[in-house]
Each structure stands twice: as structure tokens, then as C-alpha cells.
KOLKOLVO-263468 format. One record per residue (C-alpha): residue number from 1; residue in one letter; x, y, z. Coordinates in pm, 1 decimal, decimal comma. Example, Ala and Ser with C-alpha at 12.3 -4.5 7.8 and 13.67 -1.06 7.14 Angstrom:
<rs>
+-----+---------+----------+----------+----------+
| num | residuo |       c1 |       c2 |       c3 |
+-----+---------+----------+----------+----------+
|   1 |       A |   1230,0 |   -450,0 |    780,0 |
|   2 |       S |   1367,0 |   -106,0 |    714,0 |
+-----+---------+----------+----------+----------+
</rs>
This chain:
<rs>
+-----+---------+----------+----------+----------+
| num | residuo |       c1 |       c2 |       c3 |
+-----+---------+----------+----------+----------+
|   1 |       M |   -652,1 |  -4468,6 |   5037,9 |
|   2 |       K |   -965,8 |  -4361,9 |   4951,9 |
|   3 |       K |   -856,0 |  -4053,0 |   5184,0 |
|   4 |       Y |   -577,0 |  -3983,3 |   4950,1 |
|   5 |       I |   -879,1 |  -3943,6 |   4641,1 |
|   6 |       Y |  -1056,3 |  -3717,5 |   4773,6 |
|   7 |       L |   -828,0 |  -3518,6 |   4881,9 |
|   8 |       L |   -662,7 |  -3597,9 |   4476,7 |
|   9 |       L |  -1000,5 |  -3509,9 |   4311,8 |
|  10 |       V |   -970,0 |  -3190,2 |   4541,9 |
|  11 |       A |   -680,2 |  -3112,9 |   4425,4 |
|  12 |       L |   -799,4 |  -3096,3 |   4116,7 |
|  13 |       S |  -1096,2 |  -2966,1 |   4133,8 |
|  14 |       F |   -928,6 |  -2715,3 |   4304,7 |
|  15 |       L |   -643,4 |  -2681,1 |   3972,4 |
|  16 |       A |   -955,8 |  -2691,0 |   3769,6 |
|  17 |       V |  -1163,6 |  -2340,0 |   3907,8 |
|  18 |       S |   -789,4 |  -2232,5 |   3921,4 |
|  19 |       C |   -707,4 |  -2209,1 |   3532,4 |
|  20 |       E |  -1072,8 |  -2129,9 |   3449,1 |
|  21 |       E |  -1098,5 |  -1841,8 |   3659,3 |
|  22 |       S |   -725,0 |  -1776,9 |   3507,2 |
|  23 |       K |   -951,8 |  -1818,7 |   3194,7 |
|  24 |       L |  -1190,5 |  -1589,3 |   3181,4 |
|  25 |       E |   -979,0 |  -1302,6 |   3404,0 |
|  26 |       T |   -714,2 |  -1319,2 |   3054,3 |
|  27 |       W |  -1107,6 |  -1287,7 |   2813,0 |
|  28 |       H |  -1212,6 |  -1006,0 |   2980,0 |
|  29 |       G |   -950,4 |   -802,1 |   3007,5 |
|  30 |       K |   -853,9 |   -554,8 |   2803,2 |
|  31 |       N |   -934,2 |   -538,1 |   2428,5 |
|  32 |       F |   -637,2 |   -431,7 |   2215,5 |
|  33 |       L |   -637,6 |   -264,1 |   1831,8 |
|  34 |       H |   -319,1 |   -187,2 |   1727,9 |
|  35 |       F |   -179,2 |   -217,1 |   1286,0 |
|  36 |       V |   -135,7 |   -558,2 |   1166,0 |
|  37 |       P |    255,4 |   -552,6 |   1198,9 |
|  38 |       G |    463,1 |   -684,4 |    906,3 |
|  39 |       P |    674,4 |   -976,7 |   1007,5 |
|  40 |       D |    998,2 |   -805,0 |   1133,5 |
|  41 |       G |    743,4 |   -615,8 |   1326,4 |
|  42 |       S |    757,8 |   -259,8 |   1212,3 |
|  43 |       V |    425,2 |   -143,7 |    997,2 |
|  44 |       K |    599,2 |    -43,6 |    681,1 |
|  45 |       T |    435,3 |    -47,5 |    296,2 |
|  46 |       R |    553,6 |    148,6 |     15,7 |
|  47 |       Y |    342,7 |    274,2 |   -263,4 |
|  48 |       N |    488,5 |    381,5 |   -682,6 |
|  49 |       F |    296,6 |    563,1 |   -843,8 |
|  50 |       A |    406,7 |    465,8 |  -1178,3 |
|  51 |       T |    321,3 |     89,3 |  -1044,3 |
|  52 |       E |     67,2 |    175,4 |   -867,9 |
|  53 |       G |   -348,5 |    142,0 |  -1109,9 |
|  54 |       T |   -324,4 |    365,3 |  -1397,1 |
|  55 |       T |    -18,5 |    602,3 |  -1392,2 |
|  56 |       D |   -154,8 |    926,3 |  -1495,7 |
|  57 |       Q |   -320,8 |   1031,3 |  -1233,1 |
|  58 |       I |   -239,3 |   1229,0 |   -932,8 |
|  59 |       S |   -415,1 |   1113,8 |   -577,0 |
|  60 |       D |   -518,3 |    683,7 |   -496,1 |
|  61 |       S |   -553,2 |    559,1 |   -148,1 |
|  62 |       V |   -355,6 |    290,9 |     66,7 |
|  63 |       P |   -458,8 |     19,8 |    311,3 |
|  64 |       L |   -310,1 |    -45,7 |    625,7 |
|  65 |       P |   -471,1 |   -312,1 |    772,4 |
|  66 |       I |   -592,1 |   -284,9 |   1198,7 |
|  67 |       E |   -665,5 |   -603,3 |   1395,2 |
|  68 |       I |   -781,3 |   -645,6 |   1748,4 |
|  69 |       W |   -689,9 |   -845,8 |   2016,9 |
|  70 |       G |  -1005,2 |   -981,0 |   2251,8 |
|  71 |       F |  -1385,8 |   -909,8 |   2166,6 |
|  72 |       M |  -1488,4 |   -762,6 |   1840,8 |
|  73 |       A |  -1748,2 |   -510,4 |   1873,3 |
|  74 |       E |  -2124,1 |   -532,7 |   1857,1 |
|  75 |       N |  -2103,7 |   -196,9 |   1727,5 |
|  76 |       D |  -1917,2 |     54,5 |   1461,5 |
|  77 |       F |  -1667,3 |    241,8 |   1686,3 |
|  78 |       S |  -1510,4 |    538,1 |   1550,9 |
|  79 |       L |  -1099,8 |    543,5 |   1541,4 |
|  80 |       S |   -919,1 |    866,3 |   1588,1 |
|  81 |       V |   -555,8 |    878,2 |   1438,0 |
|  82 |       T |   -353,3 |   1055,0 |   1300,1 |
|  83 |       I |   -162,9 |   1136,7 |    955,4 |
|  84 |       N |    169,2 |   1317,1 |    937,6 |
|  85 |       G |     83,5 |   1513,8 |   1260,2 |
|  86 |       K |   -285,0 |   1624,1 |   1159,9 |
|  87 |       P |   -547,0 |   1447,4 |   1315,7 |
|  88 |       V |   -864,9 |   1244,4 |   1173,2 |
|  89 |       T |  -1169,3 |   1059,2 |   1222,2 |
|  90 |       A |  -1185,8 |    699,3 |   1129,9 |
|  91 |       T |  -1414,4 |    425,2 |   1166,0 |
|  92 |       F |  -1350,5 |     41,1 |   1249,5 |
|  93 |       R |  -1641,3 |   -156,8 |   1158,7 |
|  94 |       A |  -1887,1 |   -412,8 |   1390,6 |
|  95 |       G |  -1818,0 |   -817,4 |   1351,1 |
|  96 |       H |  -1471,5 |   -722,8 |   1217,9 |
|  97 |       P |  -1156,9 |   -816,9 |   1325,4 |
|  98 |       V |   -935,8 |   -646,3 |   1092,2 |
|  99 |       D |  -1046,4 |   -370,0 |    905,4 |
| 100 |       T |   -856,1 |   -167,8 |    667,8 |
| 101 |       L |   -752,1 |    244,0 |    699,2 |
| 102 |       W |   -710,7 |    390,2 |    389,6 |
| 103 |       V |   -484,8 |    654,8 |    353,2 |
| 104 |       P |   -509,0 |    895,7 |    124,3 |
| 105 |       V |   -193,6 |   1000,0 |    -73,6 |
| 106 |       T |    -70,6 |   1276,8 |   -368,2 |
| 107 |       R |    174,6 |   1224,7 |   -629,0 |
| 108 |       N |    376,9 |   1630,3 |   -766,7 |
| 109 |       A |    160,7 |   1775,9 |  -1005,1 |
| 110 |       E |    468,0 |   1738,8 |  -1239,2 |
| 111 |       L |    359,4 |   1332,2 |  -1261,9 |
| 112 |       L |    793,4 |   1211,5 |  -1225,2 |
| 113 |       S |    919,7 |   1273,6 |   -978,6 |
| 114 |       T |    695,1 |   1210,0 |   -651,5 |
| 115 |       S |    902,1 |   1048,1 |   -297,5 |
| 116 |       Y |    822,9 |   1074,1 |     21,3 |
| 117 |       A |    680,2 |    845,7 |    384,4 |
| 118 |       V |    342,8 |    936,9 |    555,7 |
| 119 |       E |    356,6 |    878,4 |    935,9 |
| 120 |       V |     42,4 |    747,9 |    975,7 |
| 121 |       E |    -42,8 |    667,3 |   1426,6 |
| 122 |       I |   -368,9 |    525,7 |   1600,9 |
| 123 |       T |   -387,8 |    799,4 |   1927,2 |
| 124 |       G |   -743,8 |    675,4 |   2069,7 |
| 125 |       A |  -1018,9 |    381,7 |   1963,0 |
| 126 |       G |  -1258,2 |    530,6 |   2219,9 |
| 127 |       S |  -1324,7 |    321,5 |   2603,6 |
| 128 |       D |  -1290,1 |    -16,7 |   2532,8 |
| 129 |       Y |  -1040,7 |    -49,6 |   2330,3 |
| 130 |       E |   -638,4 |    -47,8 |   2434,9 |
| 131 |       V |   -429,4 |    132,8 |   2132,7 |
| 132 |       S |   -109,0 |   -103,9 |   2229,9 |
| 133 |       P |     99,6 |   -228,5 |   2214,6 |
| 134 |       A |    260,4 |    143,4 |   2084,1 |
| 135 |       S |    481,9 |    -21,5 |   1869,2 |
| 136 |       C |    212,0 |   -203,2 |   1603,9 |
| 137 |       C |     27,1 |    220,7 |   1683,6 |
| 138 |       K |    261,5 |    353,6 |   1376,8 |
| 139 |       A |    294,7 |    310,8 |   1019,2 |
| 140 |       E |    481,2 |    511,4 |    791,8 |
| 141 |       I |    430,7 |    500,0 |    348,0 |
| 142 |       L |    651,1 |    552,8 |    180,3 |
| 143 |       V |    543,2 |    666,0 |    -74,6 |
| 144 |       E |    729,6 |    701,1 |   -509,9 |
| 145 |       D |    696,3 |    768,6 |   -872,7 |
| 146 |       T |    958,4 |    585,7 |   -995,4 |
| 147 |       L |   1068,3 |    315,5 |  -1265,1 |
| 148 |       E |   1411,1 |    317,8 |  -1132,1 |
| 149 |       G |   1560,9 |   -107,8 |  -1205,8 |
| 150 |       L |   1208,0 |   -170,1 |  -1366,3 |
| 151 |       Q |   1278,9 |   -233,5 |  -1726,7 |
| 152 |       P |   1117,7 |   -441,7 |  -1902,9 |
| 153 |       A |   1228,9 |   -812,3 |  -2070,8 |
| 154 |       W |    933,6 |   -727,4 |  -2325,3 |
| 155 |       W |   1134,3 |   -359,3 |  -2406,2 |
| 156 |       A |   1414,6 |   -621,9 |  -2566,0 |
| 157 |       T |   1186,8 |   -768,7 |  -2815,4 |
| 158 |       T |   1020,3 |   -507,3 |  -3003,0 |
| 159 |       Q |   1255,6 |   -157,3 |  -3197,5 |
| 160 |       A |    910,3 |     12,5 |  -3172,0 |
| 161 |       L |    984,1 |    229,1 |  -2899,2 |
| 162 |       G |   1354,1 |    271,9 |  -3039,4 |
| 163 |       P |   1614,6 |    295,1 |  -2709,9 |
| 164 |       Y |   1447,3 |    228,6 |  -2332,8 |
| 165 |       S |   1526,4 |    501,1 |  -2098,6 |
| 166 |       P |   1325,1 |    559,8 |  -1793,3 |
| 167 |       L |   1182,6 |    882,6 |  -1919,0 |
| 168 |       K |   1069,0 |    713,4 |  -2193,3 |
| 169 |       F |    887,3 |    430,6 |  -2044,0 |
| 170 |       R |    731,3 |    666,1 |  -1764,0 |
| 171 |       L |    505,1 |    812,9 |  -2037,8 |
| 172 |       F |    456,0 |    521,5 |  -2264,2 |
| 173 |       N |    267,0 |    395,2 |  -1962,8 |
| 174 |       I |    103,9 |    720,9 |  -1923,2 |
| 175 |       Y |     -0,3 |    717,6 |  -2198,7 |
| 176 |       S |   -143,2 |    343,7 |  -2182,0 |
| 177 |       R |   -297,5 |    473,8 |  -1861,8 |
| 178 |       G |   -120,1 |    131,1 |  -1731,5 |
| 179 |       F |    189,8 |    -12,7 |  -1575,0 |
| 180 |       V |    276,8 |   -175,3 |  -1981,3 |
| 181 |       K |    401,4 |   -560,9 |  -1813,9 |
| 182 |       S |    322,6 |   -707,9 |  -2054,9 |
| 183 |       I |    250,3 |   -685,5 |  -2516,6 |
| 184 |       D |    263,2 |  -1014,0 |  -2536,7 |
| 185 |       N |   -120,5 |   -923,0 |  -2680,8 |
| 186 |       Y |    -24,2 |   -734,3 |  -3009,9 |
| 187 |       T |    139,4 |   -868,9 |  -3307,5 |
| 188 |       A |    434,5 |   -651,9 |  -3421,6 |
| 189 |       I |    211,2 |   -423,1 |  -3689,7 |
| 190 |       V |    -25,5 |   -378,6 |  -3414,2 |
| 191 |       F |    283,9 |   -224,7 |  -3159,6 |
| 192 |       K |    478,8 |    -60,7 |  -3443,4 |
| 193 |       D |    117,6 |     52,5 |  -3461,1 |
| 194 |       F |     64,5 |    210,7 |  -3137,7 |
| 195 |       A |    427,9 |    337,1 |  -3089,4 |
| 196 |       L |    377,5 |    529,2 |  -3329,0 |
| 197 |       E |     15,6 |    681,0 |  -3213,1 |
| 198 |       F |    255,2 |    700,3 |  -2874,6 |
| 199 |       R |    540,9 |    886,5 |  -3100,7 |
| 200 |       E |    315,5 |   1170,0 |  -3204,4 |
| 201 |       W |    164,0 |   1212,0 |  -2863,3 |
| 202 |       L |    463,9 |   1335,1 |  -2754,7 |
| 203 |       R |    506,8 |   1538,5 |  -3035,5 |
| 204 |       G |    159,5 |   1700,8 |  -2964,6 |
| 205 |       L |    311,6 |   1742,9 |  -2615,0 |
| 206 |       W |    671,0 |   1946,0 |  -2733,7 |
| 207 |       D |    408,4 |   2129,8 |  -2978,1 |
| 208 |       A |    246,7 |   2240,9 |  -2682,3 |
| 209 |       G |    525,8 |   2328,7 |  -2416,6 |
| 210 |       Q |    582,1 |   1997,3 |  -2230,0 |
| 211 |       K |    971,5 |   1869,2 |  -2363,8 |
| 212 |       Y |   1052,6 |   1551,6 |  -2256,5 |
| 213 |       Y |   1476,3 |   1528,9 |  -2439,8 |
| 214 |       D |   1570,5 |   1169,5 |  -2474,2 |
| 215 |       T |   1934,2 |   1066,3 |  -2245,6 |
| 216 |       D |   2097,4 |   1296,5 |  -2503,0 |
| 217 |       G |   1978,9 |   1657,3 |  -2346,9 |
| 218 |       T |   1920,0 |   1770,5 |  -2691,5 |
| 219 |       T |   1725,6 |   1518,6 |  -2857,0 |
| 220 |       P |   1311,8 |   1537,7 |  -2831,5 |
| 221 |       L |   1228,9 |   1221,4 |  -2694,9 |
| 222 |       Y |    941,5 |   1174,0 |  -3037,8 |
| 223 |       E |   1265,7 |   1158,5 |  -3254,3 |
| 224 |       S |   1405,8 |    863,2 |  -3024,2 |
| 225 |       I |   1087,1 |    640,4 |  -3185,1 |
| 226 |       P |   1168,4 |    521,4 |  -3478,6 |
| 227 |       L |    875,2 |    574,9 |  -3803,3 |
+-----+---------+----------+----------+----------+
</rs>
């Protein structure tokens, strides 16, 4: 009986050592680095100049999280990245399991018609990290500049701006220097005054040669805002 117990203990000891060795081999294996994927396993995001930041800006930066599987770096290290095929160098900070790559995006100079994709790829991460899995090393940013389907509910609660159009709302947001989500902080009188100020701003653009029309294609847009 003692002989069998002894053999069992030896077998269990061997198994424990084998498991520890397996863990050490896995832990001391390659360190992987890649973009943080979405629920569907891909790396895709969107940026809309019409609703983000200040609506008159012509550039911004979109964050793409990058994560490490394995040991965190003790020192900052460089990443080789391409943005639409153009090579750039980024830095992954020491002691972070996740860091962020900020990708610059720009909008059309006329502020009203941007729509394009930015393709981003991690191509190298030094000798300590393997860029893998391949499906998570490429990212796509869809850059838009649209208000289609985004008519605000508050527009129906006021007559100060006249009939809705995506162009009018776009220009109102540009004038307001931000995407107007609510007018709850305005009284009816104050918002009417603000709308009239916007009307005069549009008229100034018209007089300066920036001629925006109402939906009929002939009426100056500023005239669609009631006095």
C-alpha cells in the first residue's frame, strides 16, 4: 500500500512540475501587440466632423487603442505604423497594457462634403513584440461630415429657425461652434434672438459670396429664417 501511495505522490509531483514548466513556457513565450478589436473581431471606427468637437474645425485626431498580450514594457518603445500607406513612427509607453495611437484626420475645406476611409496598419514593434494576430493589426477609420438622419427633436419645438434642412442645421452648428444637442438652456425669447443673429451671419456670408440656398434651390437660406 505504501508503495502505491509513494508512486502516486511521485506521479502527482511530476504532473505538477510539468504544469509549471508549461506555464513558464507560455508566460515566457512571445509577447503580442495589436489593435483592440471590436465585438465582431475587426478594428473599425467612425468619426463625424459634423457632430464631434467644434464644427468649424478642419482637423482632429481619432484614437485607436493598442494592447499587449504578455509582459508590459519596462521602457518606452517605438511602433512602425502606416497611415494610408505612409510610414510613421509612434511610441508605446512603458508600464501600459493598453496605449493609444492618435490618427490625424482632416475635413474638406468647404466644411460640407467629407467622406473617406483612413487605413492604418501596425507593421513593426521592435524585437520584444510580435505584431499579431494579423486580423487585429489593420484598422479602418471612416471619416464623415454629414448630418443625414440626425435632425434634432428640439427643432420641432421652435419656429425661430424656420423649416429644417440638413444644410441649415449644419451651418447653425458651425455658427454655434458645436453640435447643438438641446436648447433647454434658452428661453424662447433668448433663442429667437440667437436665431436672428444666426440669420444675420448667414446674410453676411451671402454678401461675401458664400451663397447658401434653401431647399428650393433659389431662396437665400437666410431668408428661410423668420424675422
